[in-house]
C-alpha positions in Angstrom: -25.2 -4.3 15.6 -22.6 -6.5 16.0 -19.3 -5.9 14.2 -20.3 -8.0 11.2 -23.6 -5.8 10.9 -22.2 -2.9 11.3 -19.1 -3.5 8.8 -21.7 -4.3 6.3 -23.1 -1.4 7.6 -20.3 0.6 6.5 -20.0 -1.3 3.1 -23.4 -0.7 2.3 -24.4 2.9 3.2 -21.4 4.7 2.4 -19.9 4.6 -1.2 -17.0 2.4 -1.1 -14.0 2.8 -3.6 -13.2 -0.7 -3.4 -16.0 -2.0 -4.4 -17.8 0.8 -7.1 -15.0 2.7 -8.4 -15.5 6.0 -9.2 -19.0 6.8 -8.2 -17.1 6.1 -4.2 -14.8 9.3 -5.2 -16.0 12.3 -3.7 -13.7 15.6 -4.9 -13.0 18.1 -1.9 -12.1 18.2 2.2 -15.8 19.6 3.8 -17.2 16.2 5.2 -13.8 15.8 6.4 -13.5 19.2 7.9 -16.9 18.7 9.4 -15.9 15.3 11.0 -12.7 16.6 12.6 -14.4 19.2 13.4 -17.2 17.2 15.4 -14.0 14.9 17.0 -11.9 18.2 18.2 -9.2 17.3 15.5 -7.8 14.6 17.0 -4.8 14.1 14.8 -3.2 17.1 16.6 -2.6 15.3 19.9 0.3 12.9 18.1 2.7 13.5 15.6 2.1 12.2 12.4 4.5 11.1 9.4 2.4 11.2 5.8 2.9 8.7 2.7 2.0 9.4 -0.2 3.0 7.2 -3.8 1.8 5.4 -7.0 3.6 1.9 -5.8 5.0 1.6 -2.1 3.5 3.0 0.2 2.2 0.8 2.3 5.4 -1.0 2.1 7.2 2.2 3.1 4.6 3.0 5.6 4.8 -0.1 7.7 9.1 -0.5 7.4 8.5 2.8 8.6 5.8 1.9 11.7 8.0 -1.3 12.1 11.2 0.7 12.7 9.0 3.4 15.0 7.6 0.8 17.3 11.6 -1.1 17.6 12.2 1.8 18.8 9.9 2.1 21.6 7.2 4.4 20.2 3.3 4.0 20.6 2.7 4.1 16.5 -0.8 4.5 14.6 -0.8 2.9 11.5 -3.4 3.6 8.9 -3.3 2.0 5.8 -5.5 0.9 2.7 -7.1 -1.0 1.4 -7.3 -4.2 4.0 -7.1 -7.6 2.7 -9.1 -9.8 4.8 -10.8 -7.5 7.8 -11.9 -4.0 7.7 -10.0 -3.9 11.0 -6.1 -4.4 9.3 -6.9 -0.3 8.3 -6.2 1.1 11.9 -3.3 -0.2 13.4 -1.7 0.6 17.2 1.4 -1.3 17.9 0.5 -3.6 15.3 -2.6 -4.4 17.1 -6.0 -3.8 14.8 -8.9 -1.8 16.5 -10.7 -4.1 18.3 -14.1 -4.7 16.5 -16.1 -3.0 19.9 -14.7 0.3 19.1 -15.6 0.1 15.4 -19.1 -0.6 16.7 -19.4 1.5 19.4 -18.4 4.4 16.6 -20.9 3.7 14.7 -23.2 3.4 17.3 -22.8 6.7 19.0 -21.9 8.6 15.4 -24.0 8.0 12.8 -27.2 10.3 14.1 -24.0 12.8 13.3 -22.5 11.6 9.9 -25.6 10.2 8.6 -26.5 13.8 7.0 -23.3 14.2 5.8 -23.4 11.0 3.4 -19.4 10.9 4.0 -17.4 8.4 1.7 -16.3 5.3 3.2 -12.8 6.4 3.5 -14.0 9.6 4.6 -15.7 7.6 7.8 -12.9 5.5 8.3 -10.0 7.9 8.6 -12.0 9.9 11.3 -12.1 6.4 13.3 -8.4 5.9 12.5 -7.1 9.5 13.5 -10.1 9.4 16.3 -8.3 6.2 17.7 -4.8 6.7 17.9 -6.2 9.8 20.0 -8.0 7.9 22.8 -5.1 5.5 22.7 -2.1 8.0 23.1 -0.1 6.8 20.3 3.5 9.0 20.4 3.5 8.8 16.3 1.3 7.7 13.8 2.2 7.0 10.3 -0.3 7.8 7.9 -1.0 6.2 4.2 -2.9 8.4 1.9 -5.6 6.8 0.3 -5.9 8.0 -3.3 -3.7 11.5 -4.3 -2.7 13.3 -1.9 -4.0 17.0 -2.4 -7.6 16.1 -2.1 -7.1 13.1 -0.3 -9.4 12.9 3.3 -6.1 12.3 4.8 -4.4 15.7 3.9 -6.0 18.0 7.0 -2.5 16.6 9.3 0.3 18.7 9.1 3.2 16.1 9.8 6.9 16.0 11.0 7.8 14.6 7.2 6.2 14.0 4.1 7.1 11.3 1.9 5.9 11.0 -1.6 7.4 7.3 -3.1 7.1 7.6 -6.6 5.1 8.7 -9.5 3.6 6.2 -12.4 0.3 5.9 -14.4 -2.8 4.6 -12.2 -6.3 6.1 -11.0 -5.8 8.4 -14.3 -9.7 9.4 -14.6 -9.1 11.1 -10.9 -5.4 12.5 -10.8 -4.6 13.0 -14.2 -4.0 11.5 -17.8 0.2 12.9 -17.5 2.8 11.8 -15.0 2.9 15.7 -14.2 -0.8 16.0 -13.4 -0.5 13.3 -11.0 2.6 14.4 -9.5 0.5 17.3 -9.0 -1.9 16.0 -7.2 0.4 13.6 -4.7 2.8 17.0 -4.2 -0.7 18.8 -2.8 0.6 16.6 0.8 3.8 19.0 0.7 3.2 21.6 4.0 4.9 24.7 4.6 8.2 24.5 6.0 7.9 20.5 6.6 10.2 18.5 5.2 9.4 16.0 2.1 11.4 13.2 0.6 10.2 12.1 -2.6 11.8 8.4 -3.4 11.5 8.1 -7.3 11.4 11.0 -9.7 11.5 11.1 -14.1 11.7 14.6 -16.0 8.2 15.3 -16.0 8.0 15.3 -12.5 10.6 16.3 -10.6 10.3 20.1 -11.5 6.7 19.8 -10.4 7.7 18.6 -6.8 10.6 21.0 -6.6 8.1 23.9 -7.3 5.5 22.9 -4.4 8.1 22.6 -2.0 9.5 26.0 -3.1 6.2 27.9 -2.7 5.7 25.8 0.9 9.5 26.7 1.9 9.4 23.1 2.4 12.9 21.5 2.6 13.1 18.5 0.1 15.6 15.8 -0.2 15.2 13.3 -3.4 16.7 9.7 -2.3 16.9 9.2 -5.3 19.9 11.1 -5.4 21.4 9.8 -2.4 21.4 5.9 -3.3 22.2 4.4 0.7 20.9 0.7 -1.1 24.0 -0.4 -3.2 22.6 -4.0 -3.7 20.3 -6.6 -3.1 20.7 -10.4 -2.5 17.4 -12.2 -2.2 16.8 -15.0 -0.2 15.3 -18.4 0.0 12.9 -17.5 2.3 12.4 -14.7 0.1 13.9 -11.7 2.2 16.4 -9.5 0.9 19.7 -8.9 2.0 21.1 -5.3 1.4 24.5 -3.7 1.0 24.3 -0.1 1.7 26.9 2.5 0.1 28.8 2.8 3.6 29.4 -1.4 3.1 27.1 -1.9 6.2 24.6 -4.4 5.4 20.8 -5.0 6.5 18.5 -7.9 6.6 15.2 -6.9 5.0 11.9 -8.7 5.8 9.9 -8.3 2.7 11.4 -10.3 -0.2 10.0 -8.2 -3.5 13.1 -6.9 -5.7 10.7 -3.7 -6.0 11.7 -3.5 -2.6 15.1 -1.9 -3.0 13.7 1.2 -3.8 11.4 1.8 -1.2 14.5 0.9 1.3 16.1 3.5 -0.4 12.8 5.6 0.6 12.4 4.5 4.0 16.6 5.0 4.5 16.7 8.6 3.5 13.2 9.3 5.4 15.1 8.3 8.7 18.5 10.1 7.9 16.1 13.4 7.5 14.2 12.5 10.1 17.4 12.5 12.8 17.3 16.3 13.0 14.2 15.9 14.0 14.6 15.6 18.2 11.4 13.8 18.2 12.5 11.0 16.8 16.0 11.1 19.0 15.0 7.7 20.0 15.9 5.4 16.4 18.8 4.0 16.5 20.5 2.1 14.0 19.6 -1.1 16.1 15.5 -0.3 15.7 16.1 0.6 12.3 17.6 -3.2 11.5 15.0 -5.1 14.0 11.8 -2.9 11.5 13.6 -3.9 8.2 14.0 -7.2 9.6 10.5 -8.1 11.2 8.2 -5.7 9.7 5.4 -8.5 9.1 5.7 -9.8 13.0 5.9 -6.3 14.0 2.9 -4.6 12.2 1.1 -7.2 10.5 1.8 -6.4 6.8 0.6 -9.1 4.1 0.9 -9.8 0.7 4.0 -8.3 -0.2 6.0 -11.4 -1.9 4.6 -13.3 0.9 5.7 -16.9 0.5 2.4 -19.1 1.6 4.5 -22.9 0.8 7.2 -24.4 -0.6 7.3 -27.4 -2.7 5.9 -25.9 -4.7 7.1 -22.7 -3.9 4.0 -20.1 -3.8 3.6 -16.6 -3.6 1.2 -13.9 -4.0 1.7 -10.3 -4.1 -0.9 -7.6 -4.1 0.8 -5.6 -7.1 -1.7 -4.3 -9.3 -0.8 -1.5 -11.9 2.0 -1.2 -14.8 4.8 0.4 -11.9 4.3 -1.9 -9.8 4.3 -4.8 -12.6 7.9 -3.7 -13.6 9.1 -5.2 -11.2 7.0 -8.2 -10.7 7.6 -9.2 -14.6 10.9 -9.2 -13.7 11.3 -11.3 -10.3 8.6 -14.0 -11.9 10.7 -14.4 -14.9 13.9 -14.8 -13.2 12.8 -17.7 -10.6 14.4 -20.8 -10.9 11.9 -23.5 -11.0 10.5 -26.6 -13.3 7.5 -25.0 -15.1 6.2 -20.9 -14.1 2.2 -21.0 -12.9 0.2 -17.5 -12.5 -2.8 -17.4 -11.2 -3.6 -13.7 -12.7 -6.6 -11.5 -12.0 -6.7 -7.6 -12.4 -9.9 -5.0 -11.8 -11.6 -3.1 -14.2 -9.9 0.6 -14.2 -6.2 -0.6 -14.2 -4.1 -0.7 -17.6 -4.5 -4.5 -18.3 -3.0 -4.9 -21.3 -0.1 -3.4 -20.9 0.5 -5.5 -17.5 0.1 -8.6 -20.1 2.4 -7.2 -22.5 4.9 -7.5 -19.4 4.0 -11.1 -18.2 6.8 -14.4 -18.9 5.0 -15.9 -22.5 6.3 -19.2 -21.1 4.2 -19.5 -18.2 0.8 -21.5 -17.6 -1.7 -19.4 -17.0 -5.1 -19.4 -14.7 -7.4 -16.1 -15.3 -9.9 -15.9 -13.0 -11.7 -12.7 -10.9 -11.5 -11.5 -7.8 -15.3 -11.3 -5.8 -15.6 -7.6 -6.3 -17.7 -5.4 -8.9 -14.5 -3.8 -10.3 -13.4 -6.7 -11.3 -12.4 -7.4 -14.7 -14.7 -10.5 -15.6 -12.3 -13.1 -16.1 -13.8 -13.6 -20.0 -12.1 -10.5 -21.0 -8.5 -11.2 -19.0 -8.6 -14.2 -20.7 -9.3 -12.4 -24.0 -6.2 -9.9 -23.4 -3.7 -12.8 -22.5 -4.3 -14.3 -26.0 -3.5 -10.8 -27.4 -0.1 -11.4 -26.5 0.3 -15.3 -26.9 0.1 -16.4 -22.8 -2.1 -19.5 -22.6 -3.8 -21.1 -19.5 -7.3 -21.7 -18.6 -10.0 -19.4 -17.0 -12.2 -20.6 -13.6 -14.6 -18.3 -12.2 -13.0 -17.4 -8.4 -9.7 -17.3 -7.3 -9.4 -20.6 -4.9 -10.8 -22.5 -8.6 -7.4 -21.1 -10.1 -5.9 -21.6 -7.3 -6.2 -24.8 -6.6 -6.2 -25.7 -10.6 -2.0 -24.5 -10.5 -1.1 -26.6 -7.2 -3.2 -29.9 -8.7 -0.9 -29.3 -11.7 2.3 -28.3 -10.0 5.7 -30.2 -9.4 7.0 -30.0 -6.6 9.6 -28.1 -8.3 7.3 -25.6 -9.8 7.0 -21.9 -8.8 3.0 -19.8 -8.2 2.6 -16.9 -8.3 -1.0 -15.4 -7.4 -1.7 -12.0 -7.7 -2.8 -9.0 -10.3 -5.2 -7.2 -7.8 -5.4 -6.7 -4.1 -8.7 -8.3 -4.3 -7.2 -11.3 -5.7 -4.7 -11.6 -3.0 -7.7 -11.1 -0.8 -9.2 -13.4 -1.5 -7.0 -16.0 -1.9 -5.4 -15.3 2.6 -9.6 -15.3 3.6 -9.6 -18.8 2.4 -6.4 -19.5 3.8 
């Protein structure tokens, strides 16, 4: 098989959550441990940092990887989902795993793993951990796929665990209260391993504290240590931060929600400063990582500017927690007319998200090209209940081109609602 055939094999022969949702979710780590033993526990050959949370874990993972790269470490980065190409999930110093390595992995190992009937994510995680060992990385930043306690990344013993925040998402797997979801994500806390919690609420802090006490793990709440005093949005889409010590920091990522992520990352770096393995991290490498995270790690889809006049931005924010920030940022745009290309998938709380959207915008409702897509007709019907005015289009690109055709150079066009809406957009551009 060539690369494209191999990727199709992975997508079609293993359950893929991004495509089919709940039926791809496998509770338990039996397959993960079997794969790990088969490859001789490759994750034990390098240091790891483990990142969980409802929102912000991708941005925090990429930013940490960028800072570590700038400090001279050889860095593995494992994230999900991918936007355009499967290989985006597995990177070393920002470079995707080669196509041939993916082909070789499947060709050589399928006789072992096919009888296990692993999920797509179980298999991808095994490949990532093996590849990082082969590439002799110094450290790997590993993003949790779903939850934490039973996520197949949770076989690692990291140098630091990070939980960005908790909001209501994936409730069919993780529980229908913030406390239950926090309990699943707190499952990444390991004995004696420091943990940083980015944000908490009254329901979640006791859950984190109880688990940390049980594991004798030092816990730091970034929310209690406001290292970021303020942030100024820039015309190019970035943010200039004023830090609590009076210094400034330029961030390439421009979503308003990044202020909370930045506070989490800076707190994590403060904790890592006590670990001799990370003594190469300097103020200069921190500045370099924040200022060039997209160039260093090739992160896309976080308040990403695609063009000016009209100003076009896409963002992968896809749940209530993300839209609490995005809706305010969109409402605050200084433009002639706000135009929003919008679609979601069917396991998200579309009604609550719709209730947050600016009523004065022009909408271009659509659906992404995945089986979990919320049909555009249902999106439009929900929007009507919230008095959002717009037209419907069967594909993301049709909706996008319609928005551009209607737009004046002084307008602002936003594309989002789902990672898969952004994926369809970027794959075609």
